[in-house]
Every structure is written in structure tokens, then in C-alpha cells.
C-alpha positions as CSV (number, residue, x, y, z in Angstrom):
1,M,33.1,-49.9,-48.3
2,S,34.9,-53.3,-46.9
3,H,35.9,-56.0,-49.3
4,F,34.7,-59.2,-47.6
5,N,34.1,-63.2,-48.5
6,I,31.2,-64.7,-47.4
7,R,31.6,-68.2,-47.4
8,P,29.5,-70.7,-44.8
9,A,30.3,-71.3,-41.4
10,A,32.0,-74.6,-40.3
11,I,31.5,-76.4,-37.0
12,D,34.8,-75.2,-35.9
13,D,33.5,-71.9,-36.5
14,H,31.1,-71.4,-33.0
15,A,33.6,-70.1,-30.8
16,V,33.8,-66.8,-33.5
17,C,30.4,-66.8,-34.2
18,T,29.3,-66.5,-30.7
19,S,31.9,-63.9,-30.0
20,L,30.7,-61.6,-33.1
21,L,27.1,-62.2,-31.7
22,S,28.1,-60.9,-28.5
23,R,30.0,-58.0,-29.4
24,S,27.3,-57.2,-31.9
25,Y,24.1,-57.8,-29.5
26,R,25.8,-56.5,-26.4
27,R,26.4,-53.1,-28.0
28,L,23.8,-52.8,-30.9
29,L,20.7,-54.3,-28.2
30,A,21.6,-51.3,-25.6
31,P,19.8,-48.9,-27.1
32,C,16.0,-50.8,-27.2
33,Y,16.2,-52.9,-24.2
34,S,17.0,-52.7,-20.6
35,S,20.1,-53.5,-19.2
36,A,18.1,-55.8,-16.4
37,V,16.9,-57.3,-19.5
38,L,20.1,-57.5,-21.6
39,A,21.7,-59.5,-18.5
40,E,19.3,-61.9,-19.2
41,A,18.8,-62.4,-23.0
42,L,22.4,-62.1,-23.8
43,P,23.7,-65.3,-22.7
44,V,21.3,-67.1,-24.5
45,I,20.5,-64.7,-27.6
46,T,24.6,-64.9,-28.0
47,L,25.3,-68.5,-28.6
48,A,25.5,-69.5,-32.2
49,A,23.1,-72.7,-32.5
50,P,26.0,-75.4,-33.4
51,G,23.4,-77.0,-35.3
52,G,23.5,-74.8,-37.9
53,L,26.9,-74.7,-38.5
54,G,28.3,-76.9,-41.6
55,T,24.9,-76.9,-43.3
56,G,25.2,-74.6,-46.2
57,R,22.7,-72.7,-44.6
58,Y,24.9,-70.3,-42.0
59,F,27.9,-67.5,-43.1
60,L,30.2,-65.6,-42.3
61,A,31.6,-62.5,-43.9
62,E,35.2,-62.0,-43.3
63,E,38.2,-59.7,-44.3
64,G,41.4,-61.6,-43.8
65,A,41.0,-63.4,-40.4
66,R,38.6,-60.7,-38.9
67,I,34.8,-61.7,-38.6
68,L,32.6,-59.0,-39.8
69,A,29.1,-60.3,-39.7
70,V,27.0,-64.1,-39.0
71,G,24.0,-65.0,-40.0
72,G,21.9,-68.0,-41.1
73,W,18.9,-69.1,-42.0
74,S,16.9,-72.9,-40.6
75,D,13.9,-74.1,-41.0
76,I,13.5,-74.8,-37.7
77,S,11.4,-72.0,-35.7
78,P,13.5,-69.8,-32.3
79,F,10.7,-71.9,-30.8
80,G,12.6,-75.3,-31.5
81,R,9.1,-76.2,-34.1
82,A,10.2,-76.9,-37.7
83,C,8.3,-74.4,-40.2
84,P,5.5,-75.3,-42.2
85,Q,7.0,-76.2,-45.8
86,G,8.8,-74.1,-47.5
87,H,8.8,-71.1,-44.8
88,A,12.5,-70.9,-42.7
89,H,13.6,-68.1,-40.1
90,I,16.6,-66.0,-39.9
91,R,18.9,-66.9,-37.6
92,H,21.5,-64.7,-35.8
93,L,22.1,-62.2,-38.5
94,A,24.7,-59.9,-37.0
95,C,27.1,-57.3,-38.0
96,D,30.5,-56.3,-36.4
97,P,29.6,-52.7,-34.8
98,E,32.4,-51.3,-36.9
99,S,31.4,-52.6,-40.0
100,L,27.7,-51.4,-40.0
101,R,26.4,-49.4,-42.9
102,Q,29.0,-50.9,-45.5
103,G,26.6,-53.3,-47.4
104,I,28.0,-57.0,-45.3
105,G,24.8,-57.7,-42.9
106,G,23.2,-56.9,-46.9
107,G,25.8,-59.4,-48.6
108,I,25.2,-62.3,-45.8
109,L,21.6,-62.0,-45.9
110,A,21.6,-62.3,-50.1
111,R,23.3,-65.4,-49.6
112,M,21.1,-66.6,-47.0
113,V,17.8,-65.8,-49.6
114,Q,20.0,-67.2,-52.4
115,T,20.2,-70.8,-50.3
116,A,17.1,-70.7,-48.9
117,Q,15.4,-70.5,-52.3
118,A,17.2,-72.6,-53.4
119,S,16.1,-75.4,-50.9
120,G,12.8,-74.6,-51.8
121,I,11.9,-71.7,-49.5
122,R,9.2,-69.2,-50.6
123,V,8.6,-67.3,-47.4
124,L,11.4,-66.1,-44.5
125,H,10.6,-65.3,-41.4
126,C,12.8,-63.6,-38.6
127,L,12.6,-62.2,-35.3
128,S,13.9,-59.0,-35.2
129,P,15.3,-57.2,-32.4
130,H,13.6,-53.3,-32.7
131,N,17.0,-52.1,-33.8
132,A,17.0,-54.0,-36.7
133,G,13.6,-53.5,-37.9
134,P,14.4,-50.8,-40.4
135,F,17.3,-52.9,-41.8
136,Y,14.9,-55.6,-42.7
137,V,12.2,-53.5,-44.3
138,A,14.6,-52.2,-46.4
139,T,16.1,-55.5,-47.3
140,G,11.7,-56.4,-48.4
141,F,10.3,-57.6,-45.3
142,E,7.1,-56.8,-44.2
143,A,6.6,-55.6,-40.0
144,L,4.0,-58.1,-39.0
145,G,3.2,-57.2,-35.2
146,E,5.5,-57.4,-32.0
147,V,5.5,-60.9,-30.6
148,A,7.4,-61.9,-26.8
149,M,10.2,-64.2,-28.0
150,R,10.2,-66.7,-24.8
151,L,14.4,-66.9,-24.3
152,T,14.1,-68.8,-20.6
153,P,10.9,-69.9,-18.3
154,E,11.1,-66.3,-17.2
155,L,12.3,-63.6,-19.8
156,D,10.2,-63.0,-22.8
157,L,12.3,-60.5,-25.2
158,P,9.7,-58.5,-27.2
159,V,10.9,-58.6,-31.0
160,I,9.3,-58.0,-34.6
161,H,7.8,-60.5,-36.4
162,M,9.2,-59.8,-39.8
163,R,8.0,-62.1,-42.9
164,H,9.5,-61.6,-46.6
165,A,8.1,-63.7,-49.7
166,L,11.1,-65.4,-51.3
167,V,8.9,-65.1,-55.3
């Protein structure tokens, strides 16, 4: 297992977060989605939302200067709408493909759950790519069904709506 540190992401971390999201999603989503869909989707889904950085809701796992994973949560849905009171969405949880199955993604998720609960969040939602569904189920989420995540007016990405009650 890696020895890693989890810290809140700062606004200055935008480039390293986007780089990790690109590395991770490009490789890990390839078995689940066609190359044509990924060619359109990756430029949209690999941009770390700067509004989440520096809020104490977005985190990095690092080993020295190497970023191993990123992830955060928001009370704004991926569709740009405010979540109902007590609800929030996981945003951009991704692990370096070379660092999978070492507890790093689970460590980031645990920090996200901890900070969400401290902020009064009772339910976390996630729009999970197909490959990440088993990870979320193993960490307490339940699959509610497939939904289409609208990325652009011309592109919907099929994902799994997941939910985790934080009681």
C-alpha cells in the first residue's frame, strides 16, 4: 500500500487536478465507452471545476510531489442546479491508473464523507461511470439506475445514479 497524504485542494491545484482527471478517465473509461463518445466527452469531464477548489470540499491524495487521486463534493449538481437541503453530489473522484486498489480512492471518499457530514449533508449522490459502479457499491452507495448525463447539447453520457445515506 502507498503512503499518501490527503489535503484540501487549493485554487492553484487546478492544472494538476485536470491532468490527473485526464490521465485517469482516458484510460479507465476506455473499456466502458466507445472511442467516439470519449473523444467528445473527455474535454468536458476532465476539467476540474475551479469553483470547487479552495473550498475545503475538494481533496488531493499525494505521495511526495505525485498526485495520486482527486475528488470532491458540491451542493450544486452536475447539471448546475442547487441540491435539495441536506443533499450533495460527488464531483470528479478519480485515481491515477497506476495507483488503483491501494485504498487511495477510498481515503479521498472517506474525507469527502467526513466533511460533507460536518456540513450537514445527509445524502451523497454520484453520477458514476460504468467502470466505477462496483467501487461505489463497496463503499456504501446503492445504484438507483442508469441516467443520461448531458455533457453538451449533442452528447449524453450514460452513467449510474448512485446514492449513499450518511446517517
